[in-house]
N, C-alpha and C positions, 0 to 999 in steps of 0.2 A: 657143288656139282651143277652143271648147267642142264636145265630140264627143257627149256625152249631156246632154240637158236634159229635166228632168221638172218639171211644174208642176201643182199641185192634183190629184195622183193619188189616186183613191179606188177601191179594189178591194172588190167585194161578192160574197158568195155568199148569194143570197136576200136577207134583210133584214140580214144581218150584215156589218159592215165588217171586213175582215181586214187591210187595209193602207191607211193614209192618210199621204201624203207631200206636204206643201205645196210643197217646192222641193228639187231635187237636180241638181247639175251636176257633170260630170266633164270636165276639160280634157285636152288632149294633154300627155303627160309628167307626169300626176298620178295618184295612187292615192287613191281614196275608199273607205273601209271602212264597211260597215253592220254594226253589232254589236247583240247582244241575245240573250236566251235563246231556246230552241226555242219556236216559235209566236209570235214577236214580229212577224212580217211581213217579215223581211229577205229571205228567198228569194222570197217573193211579189213584192216590189218588184223584185228583180233580174230575174225571169222576165218581168215585165210590160214591161220595156224592150225585149225582143225579140219581144213579141207571142206569148209561149209559154204563156200561161195559158189553160186550157180549162175551160169550165163556170163561169167567173166573169164578172161584169160589171165592166169596166174603164172608168173615166171620167177625164177630165183631158187633159193634153197631154204626149206623149212624143216626143222627137225624137232620132234617132240620125243624126248628121251633118245632112243636109238633109231626111231622110225623116221624115214624121209617121207614127209606128208605128201609131197607132189608126185612121188613115184609109187607109193604104197597102194596095194590092192584095196578095193572097197571093203573086203572082209577084214583086212588089217586095220583100216580106219575105224570100222565099227567096233573093233576090239579095244582100241586105245581111247575111244570116246567114252568117257565114264570111268573106265578102269585105270586110265593113266592121266587123262586130262578131262575136266568137266566144265561145261558152260553154265554160267549163272546169268539169266536174262533179267531185263528190267521189271517185267511183270510175271513173277513165278506162278501165280494162281492161274494165269491164262495158259500156262504150259502143263498144268496138272490136270489129269482126267477128273472131271467133276463128279463122275458116277462112282469113283472108287475111294475107299478109305486110304489115308496116307500110308498106313502099314501095308496094305495090299500093293500099293504102287511101289513101295520100296522093296517088298519081297519079290515082286515080278521082275524088277530091275536086277536084283541080286541073282535071281534064277537064270536070267539070260547070261550071266557071267559065271554060272556054275555053282552058286552058293544057295543051298536050299535048307528046308527044315529048321531044326533048332539053331543051327549055326546062323542062318539068315535072321532069325528073331533076335539072337544075341547081338549080331552086328547092327541091326536096326536100332535097338535100344541103346547100345553103346554110342552110336553116332549121334542120335538126337540129344543125349546127355552132353556130348562134347560141344554142342552148340547152345547149351543152356536151355534146353527144352525138356519138359517132362515127357517120359515115354507114353503117357496117357494120350498125347496128341496123335499117336499112330492110329487111334480108334476113330479119329475125326475125318470128315470129308474136307476138301479144300475150301469150300465156302464157309466152313465153321471155324476157320483160323484167320488171324489178322494178316495183313500184308507182311509185316515184319516176321511173324512166325512162319509164314509160307517161304519167305526168303531163307530163313535159317534152316527150314526143312530141306530145301534144295541143296544147301551147303552140306547138311548132314547126309543126304543121299550120295553126294560126291565122296564123302569120307567113307561111307559104308562100302562103296565100290572099290575103295583103295586108291582114289585119285591122288596124285602127287602135285598136280597143277590145277589151279582154279582160274578160269578165264571169266572175268566178271564184266558184263556190259551194262554200265549205268545201274549197278545193283541196288542203289538206294534212292534214285531220283523220284520214285513213286511213293516214297515214305515220308512221314513227317520228321522233323529234325531230331526229336528224341529217339525215335525208332532207328533212324539212320545211324546214330551214335552206337546203338546196341549192336547193329549188324557189323559196323566197322570194328567195334571192340572184339567181336567174335573172330573176324578175319585176322585181326592183328594177333590175337592169342594163338590161333592155329598156325600162323606163320612162325611165331616165336617158339611155341612149345612143340609143334609137330614137324616143323621144317617145310610147311606147305609153301609152294611157289604160287604167287598171285600175279596175274596180268590183268590190270584194272583199266577199264575205259571210263572216263568221266569228264564232264565239262565243269565240274565243281572243284575249283582249285582249293577252296577252304577244306573240303573233305579230303582231297588228295594229300594235302600237307600233313594230315594227321596219321597217315599210314604208309605213304610211298617212301621207299628207299631211293629209287631213281625215277626220273621223269623224262618222258619223251613228248615234245611239243610238236603238233602237226598243224599245218595250214594248207588248204587247197591240195591235199593229197601228199604233201612233202613234209619231211622232218626239218624243222627250222632250228631246233635246239634240243639237246639232251644232256643229262648229267645227273649227279647226285641231287636229290630233292632239296637238301639244305642250300646247296650252292645255287641251283636254278632259281629258287624263290628269293634268296638273299641278294644275288648278283646276276640277274638275268642279262644275257648278252644281246638277244635279238629284240628288236623293237616290238614285234608281235607279242612275245612273251611278256614284255613290260606292260603292254596294253591289257593283256589278260589279267595280270596281277593287279594292275591299277583299278580294274573293274570290280574287284572284290572289296567290299566295304572294310572288312577287317580280316586279315589272314592269320590264322593261328600259327604258332611256332611249328616249323616243319619237323617231321619225325627225324630223330637223330641229332638235333641241335641241342647244345647244352644251354644253361641259363645265360651265358654270355654271347650266345649266337655263333659259337665257333664250331 
């Protein structure tokens, strides 16, 4: 089932096109990664899927589930943000209220979506366990947890709200290599076991190769190549894609490739 569908997306600021994406789909249980250098348009594309671009002219067709993002009311967009699709940013601690315990933050978010009392506590504990955190973390403030724990908490918050789609904007770039691997392992398990759809933005091709099912390569606001991750990494067609891959000292085997690379 397709949970994100983008067709003929064009994002302009004034007369300048900053992102142009003819086609992009993300299905349940699939991770699609958008890669490219800074300024390539990948984050612009990601934010447009939730109607989070301000000061830009966005044209085309964007659907999250059954909702047409570009024609939906503000109230409908607020409803699908979190409960249908959730955004994971680069620095989660900066997005969490430092004066509140994590459990309070989660319960308030659940209350806004109609889940309160014992059911909210149950959902919160179940969600943090799903991302391999001890429910004790709900008693802590954001400054009392590590960056990796904060990132997994944000993912848990999305699960608690019932999100089917996770939009992750450079979710591991602020973390060290070991913690990056932990966060990616959690995303991969949620994709495989729960059918979570993941739209991932990253400049780190080595990381992308460990989780992405399909890859979209962007440069200067345009898509230059897209396809199955194994195929793009093993047989890149566009010179720019070959440059990106060549810049990685050692690229791990892409997700989905067997031992013979087929």
